[in-house]
VEXNU-30391 format. One record per residue: z negated, y negated, x negated of N, C-alpha, C in turn; residue number from 1; residue in three letters; chain. Coordinates in Angstrom, 2 decimals. Each point is the difference from the previous one (the first is absolute). Layout:
N
<node><n_w>Z</n_w><n_v>Y</n_v><n_u>X</n_u><ca_w>Z</ca_w><ca_v>Y</ca_v><ca_u>X</ca_u><c_w>Z</c_w><c_v>Y</c_v><c_u>X</c_u><nr>NUM</nr><rest>ALA</rest><kette>A</kette></node>
...
This chain:
86
<node><n_w>-18.73</n_w><n_v>43.95</n_v><n_u>17.92</n_u><ca_w>0.17</ca_w><ca_v>-0.73</ca_v><ca_u>1.24</ca_u><c_w>0.36</c_w><c_v>-1.46</c_v><c_u>-0.23</c_u><nr>1</nr><rest>MET</rest><kette>A</kette></node>
<node><n_w>-0.45</n_w><n_v>-0.55</n_v><n_u>-1.12</n_u><ca_w>0.22</ca_w><ca_v>-1.43</ca_v><ca_u>-0.22</ca_u><c_w>1.49</c_w><c_v>-0.39</c_v><c_u>-0.01</c_u><nr>2</nr><rest>LEU</rest><kette>A</kette></node>
<node><n_w>0.89</n_w><n_v>0.78</n_v><n_u>-0.63</n_u><ca_w>1.41</ca_w><ca_v>-0.39</ca_v><ca_u>0.05</ca_u><c_w>0.55</c_w><c_v>-0.05</c_v><c_u>1.43</c_u><nr>3</nr><rest>PRO</rest><kette>A</kette></node>
<node><n_w>-0.41</n_w><n_v>0.92</n_v><n_u>0.83</n_u><ca_w>0.44</ca_w><ca_v>-0.01</ca_v><ca_u>1.40</ca_u><c_w>-0.53</c_w><c_v>-1.21</c_v><c_u>0.75</c_u><nr>4</nr><rest>GLY</rest><kette>A</kette></node>
<node><n_w>-1.24</n_w><n_v>-0.36</n_v><n_u>-0.26</n_u><ca_w>-0.59</ca_w><ca_v>-1.18</ca_v><ca_u>0.63</ca_u><c_w>0.73</c_w><c_v>-1.25</c_v><c_u>-0.47</c_u><nr>5</nr><rest>ILE</rest><kette>A</kette></node>
<node><n_w>0.27</n_w><n_v>-0.06</n_v><n_u>-1.31</n_u><ca_w>0.69</ca_w><ca_v>-1.16</ca_v><ca_u>-0.55</ca_u><c_w>1.38</c_w><c_v>-0.16</c_v><c_u>0.62</c_u><nr>6</nr><rest>GLN</rest><kette>A</kette></node>
<node><n_w>0.73</n_w><n_v>1.08</n_v><n_u>0.12</n_u><ca_w>1.35</ca_w><ca_v>-0.03</ca_v><ca_u>0.55</ca_u><c_w>-0.02</c_w><c_v>-0.38</c_v><c_u>1.49</c_u><nr>7</nr><rest>ARG</rest><kette>A</kette></node>
<node><n_w>-0.86</n_w><n_v>0.64</n_v><n_u>0.76</n_u><ca_w>-0.05</ca_w><ca_v>-0.24</ca_v><ca_u>1.44</ca_u><c_w>-0.45</c_w><c_v>-1.42</c_v><c_u>0.33</c_u><nr>8</nr><rest>ALA</rest><kette>A</kette></node>
<node><n_w>-0.99</n_w><n_v>-0.50</n_v><n_u>-0.74</n_u><ca_w>-0.55</ca_w><ca_v>-1.31</ca_v><ca_u>0.30</ca_u><c_w>0.69</c_w><c_v>-1.12</c_v><c_u>-0.77</c_u><nr>9</nr><rest>ALA</rest><kette>A</kette></node>
<node><n_w>0.92</n_w><n_v>0.35</n_v><n_u>-0.91</n_u><ca_w>0.70</ca_w><ca_v>-1.02</ca_v><ca_u>-0.76</ca_u><c_w>-0.92</c_w><c_v>-0.80</c_v><c_u>-0.90</c_u><nr>10</nr><rest>GLY</rest><kette>A</kette></node>
<node><n_w>-0.89</n_w><n_v>0.69</n_v><n_u>-0.68</n_u><ca_w>-1.02</ca_w><ca_v>-0.67</ca_v><ca_u>-0.82</ca_u><c_w>0.49</c_w><c_v>-0.29</c_v><c_u>-1.41</c_u><nr>11</nr><rest>LEU</rest><kette>A</kette></node>
<node><n_w>-0.53</n_w><n_v>-1.06</n_v><n_u>-0.56</n_u><ca_w>0.21</ca_w><ca_v>-0.29</ca_v><ca_u>-1.41</ca_u><c_w>-0.93</c_w><c_v>0.91</c_v><c_u>-0.81</c_u><nr>12</nr><rest>SER</rest><kette>A</kette></node>
<node><n_w>0.20</n_w><n_v>0.03</n_v><n_u>-1.30</n_u><ca_w>-0.87</ca_w><ca_v>0.80</ca_v><ca_u>-0.87</ca_u><c_w>-1.44</c_w><c_v>-0.51</c_v><c_u>0.08</c_u><nr>13</nr><rest>VAL</rest><kette>A</kette></node>
<node><n_w>-0.18</n_w><n_v>-1.31</n_v><n_u>0.04</n_u><ca_w>-1.35</ca_w><ca_v>-0.58</ca_v><ca_u>0.09</ca_u><c_w>-0.68</c_w><c_v>0.39</c_v><c_u>1.32</c_u><nr>14</nr><rest>ALA</rest><kette>A</kette></node>
<node><n_w>0.75</n_w><n_v>-0.02</n_v><n_u>1.10</n_u><ca_w>-0.57</ca_w><ca_v>0.38</ca_v><ca_u>1.29</ca_u><c_w>-0.35</c_w><c_v>1.49</c_v><c_u>0.02</c_u><nr>15</nr><rest>GLU</rest><kette>A</kette></node>
<node><n_w>0.85</n_w><n_v>0.81</n_v><n_u>-0.61</n_u><ca_w>-0.29</ca_w><ca_v>1.44</ca_v><ca_u>-0.09</ca_u><c_w>-1.25</c_w><c_v>0.25</c_v><c_u>-0.82</c_u><nr>16</nr><rest>LEU</rest><kette>A</kette></node>
<node><n_w>-0.15</n_w><n_v>-0.74</n_v><n_u>-1.09</n_u><ca_w>-1.19</ca_w><ca_v>0.14</ca_v><ca_u>-0.85</ca_u><c_w>-1.26</c_w><c_v>-0.37</c_v><c_u>0.79</c_u><nr>17</nr><rest>GLN</rest><kette>A</kette></node>
<node><n_w>0.11</n_w><n_v>-1.02</n_v><n_u>0.85</n_u><ca_w>-1.15</ca_w><ca_v>-0.40</ca_v><ca_u>0.82</ca_u><c_w>-0.40</c_w><c_v>1.13</c_v><c_u>0.94</c_u><nr>18</nr><rest>GLN</rest><kette>A</kette></node>
<node><n_w>0.99</n_w><n_v>0.69</n_v><n_u>0.58</n_u><ca_w>-0.32</ca_w><ca_v>1.14</ca_v><ca_u>0.88</ca_u><c_w>-0.66</c_w><c_v>1.11</c_v><c_u>-0.79</c_u><nr>19</nr><rest>ILE</rest><kette>A</kette></node>
<node><n_w>0.53</n_w><n_v>0.29</n_v><n_u>-1.18</n_u><ca_w>-0.56</ca_w><ca_v>1.07</ca_v><ca_u>-0.83</ca_u><c_w>-1.44</c_w><c_v>-0.30</c_v><c_u>-0.39</c_u><nr>20</nr><rest>ALA</rest><kette>A</kette></node>
<node><n_w>-0.30</n_w><n_v>-1.26</n_v><n_u>-0.22</n_u><ca_w>-1.35</ca_w><ca_v>-0.41</ca_v><ca_u>-0.40</ca_u><c_w>-0.95</c_w><c_v>-0.10</c_v><c_u>1.19</c_u><nr>21</nr><rest>THR</rest><kette>A</kette></node>
<node><n_w>0.52</n_w><n_v>-0.49</n_v><n_u>1.12</n_u><ca_w>-0.85</ca_w><ca_v>-0.27</ca_v><ca_u>1.18</ca_u><c_w>0.48</c_w><c_v>0.82</c_v><c_u>1.19</c_u><nr>22</nr><rest>ASP</rest><kette>A</kette></node>
<node><n_w>0.22</n_w><n_v>1.29</n_v><n_u>-0.23</n_u><ca_w>0.49</ca_w><ca_v>0.86</ca_v><ca_u>1.09</ca_u><c_w>-1.10</c_w><c_v>0.24</c_v><c_u>1.03</c_u><nr>23</nr><rest>ARG</rest><kette>A</kette></node>
<node><n_w>0.39</n_w><n_v>0.33</n_v><n_u>1.22</n_u><ca_w>-1.01</ca_w><ca_v>0.27</ca_v><ca_u>1.02</ca_u><c_w>-0.80</c_w><c_v>1.25</c_v><c_u>-0.35</c_u><nr>24</nr><rest>PRO</rest><kette>A</kette></node>
<node><n_w>-1.26</n_w><n_v>-0.02</n_v><n_u>0.31</n_u><ca_w>-0.83</ca_w><ca_v>1.18</ca_v><ca_u>-0.17</ca_u><c_w>0.24</c_w><c_v>0.95</c_v><c_u>1.17</c_u><nr>25</nr><rest>GLY</rest><kette>A</kette></node>
<node><n_w>-0.48</n_w><n_v>1.24</n_v><n_u>-0.11</n_u><ca_w>0.15</ca_w><ca_v>0.93</ca_v><ca_u>1.12</ca_u><c_w>-0.57</c_w><c_v>-0.61</c_v><c_u>1.28</c_u><nr>26</nr><rest>PRO</rest><kette>A</kette></node>
<node><n_w>0.79</n_w><n_v>0.04</n_v><n_u>1.06</n_u><ca_w>-0.43</ca_w><ca_v>-0.55</ca_v><ca_u>1.28</ca_u><c_w>0.27</c_w><c_v>-1.49</c_v><c_u>0.15</c_u><nr>27</nr><rest>GLY</rest><kette>A</kette></node>
<node><n_w>0.60</n_w><n_v>-0.63</n_v><n_u>-1.00</n_u><ca_w>0.28</ca_w><ca_v>-1.44</ca_v><ca_u>0.06</ca_u><c_w>1.48</c_w><c_v>-0.27</c_v><c_u>0.24</c_u><nr>28</nr><rest>GLN</rest><kette>A</kette></node>
<node><n_w>0.27</n_w><n_v>-1.17</n_v><n_u>0.57</n_u><ca_w>1.36</ca_w><ca_v>-0.48</ca_v><ca_u>0.22</ca_u><c_w>0.09</c_w><c_v>-1.40</c_v><c_u>-0.57</c_u><nr>29</nr><rest>THR</rest><kette>A</kette></node>
<node><n_w>1.07</n_w><n_v>-0.26</n_v><n_u>-0.78</n_u><ca_w>0.18</ca_w><ca_v>-1.32</ca_v><ca_u>-0.60</ca_u><c_w>1.44</c_w><c_v>-0.44</c_v><c_u>0.16</c_u><nr>30</nr><rest>LYS</rest><kette>A</kette></node>
<node><n_w>0.16</n_w><n_v>-1.32</n_v><n_u>0.06</n_u><ca_w>1.34</ca_w><ca_v>-0.57</ca_v><ca_u>-0.01</ca_u><c_w>0.55</c_w><c_v>0.07</c_v><c_u>-1.42</c_u><nr>31</nr><rest>LEU</rest><kette>A</kette></node>
<node><n_w>1.29</n_w><n_v>0.22</n_v><n_u>-0.12</n_u><ca_w>0.67</ca_w><ca_v>0.03</ca_v><ca_u>-1.29</ca_u><c_w>0.28</c_w><c_v>-1.45</c_v><c_u>-0.39</c_u><nr>32</nr><rest>VAL</rest><kette>A</kette></node>
<node><n_w>-0.28</n_w><n_v>-0.37</n_v><n_u>-1.26</n_u><ca_w>0.26</ca_w><ca_v>-1.38</ca_v><ca_u>-0.42</ca_u><c_w>1.50</c_w><c_v>-0.29</c_v><c_u>0.02</c_u><nr>33</nr><rest>PRO</rest><kette>A</kette></node>
<node><n_w>0.33</n_w><n_v>-1.26</n_v><n_u>0.17</n_u><ca_w>1.41</ca_w><ca_v>-0.38</ca_v><ca_u>0.03</ca_u><c_w>0.62</c_w><c_v>0.28</c_v><c_u>1.36</c_u><nr>34</nr><rest>GLY</rest><kette>A</kette></node>
<node><n_w>1.30</n_w><n_v>-0.18</n_v><n_u>0.09</n_u><ca_w>0.76</ca_w><ca_v>0.26</ca_v><ca_u>1.22</ca_u><c_w>-0.59</c_w><c_v>-0.69</c_v><c_u>1.23</c_u><nr>35</nr><rest>ARG</rest><kette>A</kette></node>
<node><n_w>-0.75</n_w><n_v>-1.05</n_v><n_u>-0.18</n_u><ca_w>-0.59</ca_w><ca_v>-0.73</ca_v><ca_u>1.13</ca_u><c_w>-0.84</c_w><c_v>0.91</c_v><c_u>0.88</c_u><nr>36</nr><rest>SER</rest><kette>A</kette></node>
<node><n_w>-0.69</n_w><n_v>0.93</n_v><n_u>-0.63</n_u><ca_w>-0.88</ca_w><ca_v>0.94</ca_v><ca_u>0.70</ca_u><c_w>0.76</c_w><c_v>0.84</c_v><c_u>1.02</c_u><nr>37</nr><rest>GLU</rest><kette>A</kette></node>
<node><n_w>1.16</n_w><n_v>0.49</n_v><n_u>-0.40</n_u><ca_w>0.81</ca_w><ca_v>0.83</ca_v><ca_u>0.87</ca_u><c_w>-0.11</c_w><c_v>1.48</c_v><c_u>-0.29</c_u><nr>38</nr><rest>GLY</rest><kette>A</kette></node>
<node><n_w>-1.06</n_w><n_v>0.40</n_v><n_u>-0.75</n_u><ca_w>-0.22</ca_w><ca_v>1.42</ca_v><ca_u>-0.28</ca_u><c_w>-1.50</c_w><c_v>0.25</c_v><c_u>-0.13</c_u><nr>39</nr><rest>ALA</rest><kette>A</kette></node>
<node><n_w>-0.42</n_w><n_v>1.18</n_v><n_u>0.43</n_u><ca_w>-1.42</ca_w><ca_v>0.37</ca_v><ca_u>-0.07</ca_u><c_w>-0.11</c_w><c_v>1.47</c_v><c_u>-0.42</c_u><nr>40</nr><rest>ALA</rest><kette>A</kette></node>
<node><n_w>-1.09</n_w><n_v>0.30</n_v><n_u>-0.73</n_u><ca_w>-0.29</ca_w><ca_v>1.35</ca_v><ca_u>-0.47</ca_u><c_w>-1.34</c_w><c_v>0.45</c_v><c_u>0.54</c_u><nr>41</nr><rest>LEU</rest><kette>A</kette></node>
<node><n_w>-0.07</n_w><n_v>1.24</n_v><n_u>0.43</n_u><ca_w>-1.27</ca_w><ca_v>0.61</ca_v><ca_u>0.41</ca_u><c_w>-0.17</c_w><c_v>1.26</c_v><c_u>-0.84</c_u><nr>42</nr><rest>ALA</rest><kette>A</kette></node>
<node><n_w>-1.17</n_w><n_v>0.15</n_v><n_u>-0.57</n_u><ca_w>-0.32</ca_w><ca_v>1.20</ca_v><ca_u>-0.77</ca_u><c_w>-0.91</c_w><c_v>0.87</c_v><c_u>0.86</c_u><nr>43</nr><rest>ARG</rest><kette>A</kette></node>
<node><n_w>0.44</n_w><n_v>1.19</n_v><n_u>0.27</n_u><ca_w>-0.71</ca_w><ca_v>0.90</ca_v><ca_u>0.90</ca_u><c_w>-0.91</c_w><c_v>0.92</c_v><c_u>-0.80</c_u><nr>44</nr><rest>ILE</rest><kette>A</kette></node>
<node><n_w>-1.24</n_w><n_v>0.08</n_v><n_u>0.42</n_u><ca_w>-0.97</ca_w><ca_v>0.86</ca_v><ca_u>-0.67</ca_u><c_w>0.34</c_w><c_v>1.46</c_v><c_u>0.27</c_u><nr>45</nr><rest>ALA</rest><kette>A</kette></node>
<node><n_w>0.11</n_w><n_v>0.77</n_v><n_u>-1.05</n_u><ca_w>0.31</ca_w><ca_v>1.42</ca_v><ca_u>0.12</ca_u><c_w>-1.22</c_w><c_v>0.84</c_v><c_u>-0.33</c_u><nr>46</nr><rest>LEU</rest><kette>A</kette></node>
<node><n_w>-0.01</n_w><n_v>1.21</n_v><n_u>0.50</n_u><ca_w>-1.00</ca_w><ca_v>0.97</ca_v><ca_u>-0.43</ca_u><c_w>0.55</c_w><c_v>0.61</c_v><c_u>-1.27</c_u><nr>47</nr><rest>LYS</rest><kette>A</kette></node>
<node><n_w>-0.74</n_w><n_v>-0.06</n_v><n_u>-1.08</n_u><ca_w>0.50</ca_w><ca_v>0.51</ca_v><ca_u>-1.26</ca_u><c_w>0.70</c_w><c_v>-1.08</c_v><c_u>-0.81</c_u><nr>48</nr><rest>GLY</rest><kette>A</kette></node>
<node><n_w>0.90</n_w><n_v>0.42</n_v><n_u>-0.87</n_u><ca_w>0.66</ca_w><ca_v>-0.93</ca_v><ca_u>-0.90</ca_u><c_w>1.35</c_w><c_v>-0.46</c_v><c_u>0.55</c_u><nr>49</nr><rest>GLU</rest><kette>A</kette></node>
<node><n_w>0.50</n_w><n_v>-1.07</n_v><n_u>-0.58</n_u><ca_w>1.31</ca_w><ca_v>-0.50</ca_v><ca_u>0.37</ca_u><c_w>-0.07</c_w><c_v>-1.28</c_v><c_u>0.80</c_u><nr>50</nr><rest>GLY</rest><kette>A</kette></node>
<node><n_w>1.15</n_w><n_v>-0.54</n_v><n_u>0.27</n_u><ca_w>0.12</ca_w><ca_v>-1.25</ca_v><ca_u>0.75</ca_u><c_w>1.01</c_w><c_v>0.16</c_v><c_u>1.11</c_u><nr>51</nr><rest>ASP</rest><kette>A</kette></node>
<node><n_w>-0.25</n_w><n_v>-0.68</n_v><n_u>1.08</n_u><ca_w>0.95</ca_w><ca_v>-0.13</ca_v><ca_u>1.09</ca_u><c_w>0.06</c_w><c_v>-1.49</c_v><c_u>0.32</c_u><nr>52</nr><rest>LEU</rest><kette>A</kette></node>
<node><n_w>1.19</n_w><n_v>-0.57</n_v><n_u>-0.09</n_u><ca_w>0.16</ca_w><ca_v>-1.44</ca_v><ca_u>0.22</ca_u><c_w>1.00</c_w><c_v>-0.21</c_v><c_u>1.13</c_u><nr>53</nr><rest>VAL</rest><kette>A</kette></node>
<node><n_w>-0.35</n_w><n_v>-0.88</n_v><n_u>0.91</n_u><ca_w>0.88</ca_w><ca_v>-0.40</ca_v><ca_u>1.09</ca_u><c_w>0.42</c_w><c_v>-1.44</c_v><c_u>-0.28</c_u><nr>54</nr><rest>LEU</rest><kette>A</kette></node>
<node><n_w>1.31</n_w><n_v>-0.25</n_v><n_u>0.05</n_u><ca_w>0.49</ca_w><ca_v>-1.35</ca_v><ca_u>-0.23</ca_u><c_w>0.91</c_w><c_v>-0.40</c_v><c_u>1.15</c_u><nr>55</nr><rest>MET</rest><kette>A</kette></node>
<node><n_w>-0.25</n_w><n_v>-1.17</n_v><n_u>0.54</n_u><ca_w>0.88</ca_w><ca_v>-0.60</ca_v><ca_u>1.00</ca_u><c_w>0.54</c_w><c_v>-1.29</c_v><c_u>-0.60</c_u><nr>56</nr><rest>LEU</rest><kette>A</kette></node>
<node><n_w>1.29</n_w><n_v>-0.23</n_v><n_u>0.16</n_u><ca_w>0.58</ca_w><ca_v>-1.23</ca_v><ca_u>-0.51</ca_u><c_w>1.21</c_w><c_v>-0.39</c_v><c_u>0.83</c_u><nr>57</nr><rest>TYR</rest><kette>A</kette></node>
<node><n_w>0.31</n_w><n_v>-1.29</n_v><n_u>-0.05</n_u><ca_w>1.19</ca_w><ca_v>-0.50</ca_v><ca_u>0.66</ca_u><c_w>1.14</c_w><c_v>0.04</c_v><c_u>-1.00</c_u><nr>58</nr><rest>GLN</rest><kette>A</kette></node>
<node><n_w>1.09</n_w><n_v>0.59</n_v><n_u>0.38</n_u><ca_w>1.17</ca_w><ca_v>0.04</ca_v><ca_u>-0.85</ca_u><c_w>0.87</c_w><c_v>-1.18</c_v><c_u>0.37</c_u><nr>59</nr><rest>ASP</rest><kette>A</kette></node>
<node><n_w>-0.40</n_w><n_v>-1.15</n_v><n_u>-0.46</n_u><ca_w>0.70</ca_w><ca_v>-1.23</ca_v><ca_u>0.35</ca_u><c_w>0.70</c_w><c_v>-0.62</c_v><c_u>-1.18</c_u><nr>60</nr><rest>GLY</rest><kette>A</kette></node>
<node><n_w>0.63</n_w><n_v>0.80</n_v><n_u>-0.82</n_u><ca_w>0.69</ca_w><ca_v>-0.52</ca_v><ca_u>-1.17</ca_u><c_w>1.00</c_w><c_v>-1.07</c_v><c_u>0.41</c_u><nr>61</nr><rest>THR</rest><kette>A</kette></node>
<node><n_w>-0.20</n_w><n_v>-1.19</n_v><n_u>-0.53</n_u><ca_w>0.92</ca_w><ca_v>-1.09</ca_v><ca_u>0.29</ca_u><c_w>-0.25</c_w><c_v>-0.71</c_v><c_u>1.31</c_u><nr>62</nr><rest>GLY</rest><kette>A</kette></node>
<node><n_w>-0.99</n_w><n_v>0.46</n_v><n_u>0.76</n_u><ca_w>-0.32</ca_w><ca_v>-0.66</ca_v><ca_u>1.27</ca_u><c_w>-1.48</c_w><c_v>-0.35</c_v><c_u>0.01</c_u><nr>63</nr><rest>THR</rest><kette>A</kette></node>
<node><n_w>-0.38</n_w><n_v>-0.86</n_v><n_u>0.91</n_u><ca_w>-1.41</ca_w><ca_v>-0.35</ca_v><ca_u>0.13</ca_u><c_w>-0.74</c_w><c_v>1.12</c_v><c_u>0.72</c_u><nr>64</nr><rest>GLU</rest><kette>A</kette></node>
<node><n_w>-1.27</n_w><n_v>0.16</n_v><n_u>-0.39</n_u><ca_w>-0.84</ca_w><ca_v>1.01</ca_v><ca_u>0.64</ca_u><c_w>-0.41</c_w><c_v>-0.45</c_v><c_u>1.39</c_u><nr>65</nr><rest>LEU</rest><kette>A</kette></node>
<node><n_w>-0.20</n_w><n_v>0.96</n_v><n_u>0.87</n_u><ca_w>-0.56</ca_w><ca_v>-0.27</ca_v><ca_u>1.32</ca_u><c_w>-1.49</c_w><c_v>-0.27</c_v><c_u>-0.21</c_u><nr>66</nr><rest>ASP</rest><kette>A</kette></node>
<node><n_w>-0.42</n_w><n_v>-1.23</n_v><n_u>0.14</n_u><ca_w>-1.39</ca_w><ca_v>-0.38</ca_v><ca_u>-0.29</ca_u><c_w>-0.99</c_w><c_v>0.71</c_v><c_u>0.93</c_u><nr>67</nr><rest>ARG</rest><kette>A</kette></node>
<node><n_w>0.43</n_w><n_v>0.43</n_v><n_u>1.17</n_u><ca_w>-0.91</ca_w><ca_v>0.72</ca_v><ca_u>0.91</ca_u><c_w>-0.35</c_w><c_v>1.38</c_v><c_u>-0.55</c_u><nr>68</nr><rest>ALA</rest><kette>A</kette></node>
<node><n_w>0.81</n_w><n_v>0.50</n_v><n_u>-0.95</n_u><ca_w>-0.23</ca_w><ca_v>1.31</ca_v><ca_u>-0.58</ca_u><c_w>-0.22</c_w><c_v>-0.10</c_v><c_u>-1.51</c_u><nr>69</nr><rest>LEU</rest><kette>A</kette></node>
<node><n_w>-0.61</n_w><n_v>-1.08</n_v><n_u>-0.44</n_u><ca_w>-0.29</ca_w><ca_v>-0.21</ca_v><ca_u>-1.42</ca_u><c_w>-1.46</c_w><c_v>-0.43</c_v><c_u>-0.13</c_u><nr>70</nr><rest>ALA</rest><kette>A</kette></node>
<node><n_w>-0.51</n_w><n_v>0.04</n_v><n_u>-1.21</n_u><ca_w>-1.36</ca_w><ca_v>-0.43</ca_v><ca_u>-0.24</ca_u><c_w>-1.01</c_w><c_v>0.89</c_v><c_u>0.71</c_u><nr>71</nr><rest>GLY</rest><kette>A</kette></node>
<node><n_w>-0.99</n_w><n_v>-0.61</n_v><n_u>0.59</n_u><ca_w>-1.09</ca_w><ca_v>0.74</ca_v><ca_u>0.64</ca_u><c_w>0.47</c_w><c_v>0.93</c_v><c_u>1.12</c_u><nr>72</nr><rest>GLU</rest><kette>A</kette></node>
<node><n_w>0.95</n_w><n_v>-0.39</n_v><n_u>0.87</n_u><ca_w>0.49</ca_w><ca_v>0.95</ca_v><ca_u>1.00</ca_u><c_w>0.60</c_w><c_v>1.26</c_v><c_u>-0.62</c_u><nr>73</nr><rest>PRO</rest><kette>A</kette></node>
<node><n_w>0.71</n_w><n_v>-0.15</n_v><n_u>-1.10</n_u><ca_w>0.58</ca_w><ca_v>1.17</ca_v><ca_u>-0.67</ca_u><c_w>-1.09</c_w><c_v>0.86</c_v><c_u>-0.63</c_u><nr>74</nr><rest>LEU</rest><kette>A</kette></node>
<node><n_w>-1.00</n_w><n_v>-0.65</n_v><n_u>-0.59</n_u><ca_w>-1.11</ca_w><ca_v>0.76</ca_v><ca_u>-0.59</ca_u><c_w>-0.69</c_w><c_v>0.83</c_v><c_u>1.08</c_u><nr>75</nr><rest>ARG</rest><kette>A</kette></node>
<node><n_w>-0.25</n_w><n_v>-0.59</n_v><n_u>1.15</n_u><ca_w>-0.65</ca_w><ca_v>0.72</ca_v><ca_u>1.10</ca_u><c_w>0.89</c_w><c_v>1.13</c_v><c_u>0.53</c_u><nr>76</nr><rest>LYS</rest><kette>A</kette></node>
<node><n_w>1.31</n_w><n_v>-0.25</n_v><n_u>0.06</n_u><ca_w>0.92</ca_w><ca_v>1.03</ca_v><ca_u>0.47</ca_u><c_w>0.04</c_w><c_v>1.18</c_v><c_u>-0.96</c_u><nr>77</nr><rest>ALA</rest><kette>A</kette></node>
<node><n_w>-0.20</n_w><n_v>-0.24</n_v><n_u>-1.27</n_u><ca_w>-0.04</ca_w><ca_v>1.06</ca_v><ca_u>-1.01</ca_u><c_w>-1.33</c_w><c_v>0.73</c_v><c_u>0.05</c_u><nr>78</nr><rest>THR</rest><kette>A</kette></node>
<node><n_w>-1.05</n_w><n_v>-0.75</n_v><n_u>0.20</n_u><ca_w>-1.36</ca_w><ca_v>0.56</ca_v><ca_u>0.01</ca_u><c_w>-0.23</c_w><c_v>0.94</c_v><c_u>1.18</c_u><nr>79</nr><rest>GLU</rest><kette>A</kette></node>
<node><n_w>0.58</n_w><n_v>-0.31</n_v><n_u>1.15</n_u><ca_w>-0.25</ca_w><ca_v>0.79</ca_v><ca_u>1.22</ca_u><c_w>0.39</c_w><c_v>1.47</c_v><c_u>-0.16</c_u><nr>80</nr><rest>ALA</rest><kette>A</kette></node>
<node><n_w>1.23</n_w><n_v>0.35</n_v><n_u>-0.37</n_u><ca_w>0.32</ca_w><ca_v>1.43</ca_v><ca_u>-0.15</ca_u><c_w>-0.68</c_w><c_v>0.62</c_v><c_u>-1.20</c_u><nr>81</nr><rest>PRO</rest><kette>A</kette></node>
<node><n_w>-0.21</n_w><n_v>-0.80</n_v><n_u>-1.04</n_u><ca_w>-0.67</ca_w><ca_v>0.55</ca_v><ca_u>-1.20</ca_u><c_w>-1.42</c_w><c_v>0.45</c_v><c_u>0.35</c_u><nr>82</nr><rest>ALA</rest><kette>A</kette></node>
<node><n_w>-0.65</n_w><n_v>-0.73</n_v><n_u>0.90</n_u><ca_w>-1.36</ca_w><ca_v>0.35</ca_v><ca_u>0.39</ca_u><c_w>-0.09</c_w><c_v>1.31</c_v><c_u>0.77</c_u><nr>83</nr><rest>GLY</rest><kette>A</kette></node>
<node><n_w>1.11</n_w><n_v>0.42</n_v><n_u>0.58</n_u><ca_w>0.01</ca_w><ca_v>1.25</ca_v><ca_u>0.76</ca_u><c_w>0.35</c_w><c_v>1.22</c_v><c_u>-0.87</c_u><nr>84</nr><rest>ARG</rest><kette>A</kette></node>
<node><n_w>0.47</n_w><n_v>-0.25</n_v><n_u>-1.20</n_u><ca_w>0.35</ca_w><ca_v>1.10</ca_v><ca_u>-0.91</ca_u><c_w>-1.21</c_w><c_v>0.38</c_v><c_u>-0.84</c_u><nr>85</nr><rest>LEU</rest><kette>A</kette></node>
<node><n_w>-0.38</n_w><n_v>1.24</n_v><n_u>0.06</n_u><ca_w>-1.15</ca_w><ca_v>0.47</ca_v><ca_u>-0.77</ca_u><c_w>0.25</c_w><c_v>1.40</c_v><c_u>-0.47</c_u><nr>86</nr><rest>ARG</rest><kette>A</kette></node>
């Protein structure tokens, strides 16, 4: 999953390493480092083994991010549907 996250969020290797080290636990949602907080990951708790990850991000390559949909508002927008998946 990490290569897909790196590509979608436009992360550097250092930022990707930070996600790999400090990834969200099951049931948690975190902002992705870098990109001015324009991406968030939610890890959904599953019954049994495996992972399910929901990622929302702004595809604003070359443009400024919409600040109303970045940072904490984006984290909350990611957390809401993730909380309904079980």
